[in-house]
N, C-alpha and C positions, 0 to 999 in steps of 0.2 A: 539815218539821222532817227538817234530818238524818238521820240514826243513829239517831231513834228508832226504830224497829222491829226494828232490835242491839240495840242498849241494852237495850230490855222481855227481848228471850229473854238474856240477858245476865245481868240482874237480876227475875229473873216476883215477886220478892215486890213490885217495884218501883213503884206507882201514879204517872200523870202526867196532869194532867189543863192541856194546851196551853188558851188565850184568844187570840186575835189583837185584835188595839187598833193603832188610827194613831194614837199619842202613845205620853208620853215620861211616865212610870211609878217614878215615890214608891219604890224596892224599899222603904226603910224602914215609911213608917206604910202600905207597901199587900202587908203582913211577905212581898215575891218573896226565896227566896232567890238564884238566877243568873240575869242579865236576856241575851242575845245580840242588840247590836243593830250596826249600820250607821250611820255617823257619820263628814263629811267631817274633821273635830275631834274627839277624845277629849275626854271630859269633864274637867274638875281637882278637884271634888270629895276633898277628903283623905279623906274617913269612906267612900268605891269604894275597891277593890280593880278594875282590870283585865288581861283577857291578848288579850293583840290574836290574830286565827287566822290572818288573809289582809286580799285587797285584793278588792272588787271591784265592778261596776260595774252600774248600770242601763240595758241595751239595749232599744231599738223593734222590737218581736219579731210577728207577724199570719202565722195558717196561708200554707200555700203557694195556698189556690184565692183568699185573700184579694187578698195581695201578688199575683198573678199577674193579677188582676183591676182595677189601678189600673196609670195612668198613667204611661210612668214618665220620673219626676224628678227633681232634684238637689238641689229646693231643699224646706228643709225649708220654709218657712212653710206648705207645701201640707197638713199635717198636723192642723193646725189646722179643712179640712174635714174628713178624714175622720171614723169615728166609735171612739173609743178607749172603753178601759180603763178604769176609773182605781182607786188605790187609796183615792182620796181619802174624807172619811167629813163634808164637806160639800155644801148643799141649792146647785148650783149651778155656776159655772164652772171651775175647775179647771187648772192651769197647771204645762208641766214645765219645770225649766234644766235648757237640752243645752245643749254642749259640741262647736264642729264642729271640720274636720282640724283646721285653723290656727289654735287658739284663741277663736275667738268664738265669744260666749254668747247663744242667743237662748231665752227665754222665747216656750212657746207655748199661751195661753189655747186651750180648746178646749174642748170642752162634752160629756162620758162617756155614753157608750149606759150605762158601767152600771159602777157602782163598788160595792168591797168591798175591805174592808182584810187579807181574808185572801190572799194570792200562789198556793195549791190551787186555788180558785176563779177567780182570773181566767187562773191559765194553762191550768186548761180553755176558758174562752170563750173565749181568743187561739187556743186550734188545730180553736176550730167554729166559726171563721173567722167568729167577731163587731166584731174591729176590732184595734185596731194596741194591742198591751201594752207597758210601760215596768217592762222584768220584771230584776234582778237576774240578773247574766251563769251566778252558777256555783250560784240552780236549772234553767234553762235547757239544758245541755249538757245530756240526754237527749233529750230531746224535739226539738233541731239539729240529732244526729247522727242521732236516727231522719224526719228529714225530718218530722219533725211542723206544726214549723215553721220558718219562715225570716226576717231579722233583716230590717227596713225601716227605709230611709236610714243605712246602718249607717257613713254618715262621724259620725254624731251619736248621744252618747249623753251620760248623765247625767253628772257629774262623780266620782269613784273616794274609791272611801270604806270603810275600814278597818272592816272584822268583828271586834269583836269579845266578848269574854265581861264582865260585871259582877258583881262584889256586894259584900258587906260586908265582909267579915273575909278580913283572913289567915291566919288560924289556926284552930280549932275548927271546921274545917264537920261540918256531919253527911257517914258515908263516902256516902254516896247523893247526897251534891250533889258532895264530890268525884269521886268515878266518873265523873262528870255528861261536866263542866266536860272531864277528860280527854278522855271519847269526844268530847262536838268537839270538842277538838281537831285530835286524828286525825283524823279525818274530813275537816276543813277541811286536809288534808296536801294530800291532792290539789287545790285549786279551784285551784290556776296553768295546769293537766293542762284543767281546768271551758271557763277562762275557753281559752283554746288554740281550746280547740273553737269554743267562742261564738266568737271574731276571727272566725275562717277560716270559719265560713256562708255563703251568699249568697243574693241575694236577687235580684228585677229588678226593683223599684220604683225601684235608681236605685242608680246603681257602688259595685260592691263599696265600701272603705272601704282623802232622806233620806229614812235610815236603819231595819235592821228589831231587830229587838230582842227575843227571846227571853229567859223567867222561866219558872221553876221554882215554883211558891208554895205556902207550908206556911199556911194555917192553924189556926189550937191549935197538936194532935200530929201532924198526919195526917201528915204529911212535903214534899219539897222544893217548890216551887213553880217554873215558870218560862214566862217571859214575854219576845216575841219582836218585836221592835218598829222600826218601819221608819221608824223612823217607819215600826207592833211587831204582836206578840202575845204574848200570858200565860199560865201555864199552872198547874197545878195540881196537881203529888206525894204521892202517898203512901208510906208505910213500912215494913214491916213490916223492912229488916232486906235491904243484899247477900244473895247465896243461900247 
């Protein structure tokens, strides 16, 4: 979760619980204060307020050792035969819909070697060399810069998504929720730089070239809740007030 440690240091009396899920959530029914989503198109629900933060794409990543062991090929169809790391909650095959260099759209059906709805776990599995992951570019910049991950099939990526916050009211937000919204917005101002780092990364497997959601949830009087949907993570926070 971007900026969470810094936020908790700034607001030591706020407690946050994050729940990772790979499904849409109902902010009102599930008592979620803020959702951080990545979607190709914004919702048009009049009951929700949205704040756009940045653009993001999922890109194909693997460890350098894993990538170097693969035969060089620009054919994205080869991905179906590789070990993959997926966010899907469903049992059985998963489908990645990817966009090519000329706008060609291909749906790759694959049998994940490992599935988990939480991006950090998939990130670590990819670094460990367990397979190919499709991860958001804004979440992988540090690992790419450090050489822990490289892009594979760099001419292919998921469709660009809009990173945005969703909450249920324009006014009357608890101060801790407003502080979290402003904190996230500030952190995502560097997304353009992070995406440049990701796009400039290279791999040896091929010639170079929906949605996350975060919510802070408050049951009863415990405090705000945070959900991340990537289709998504959700969270719970309690607050005794800003410091």
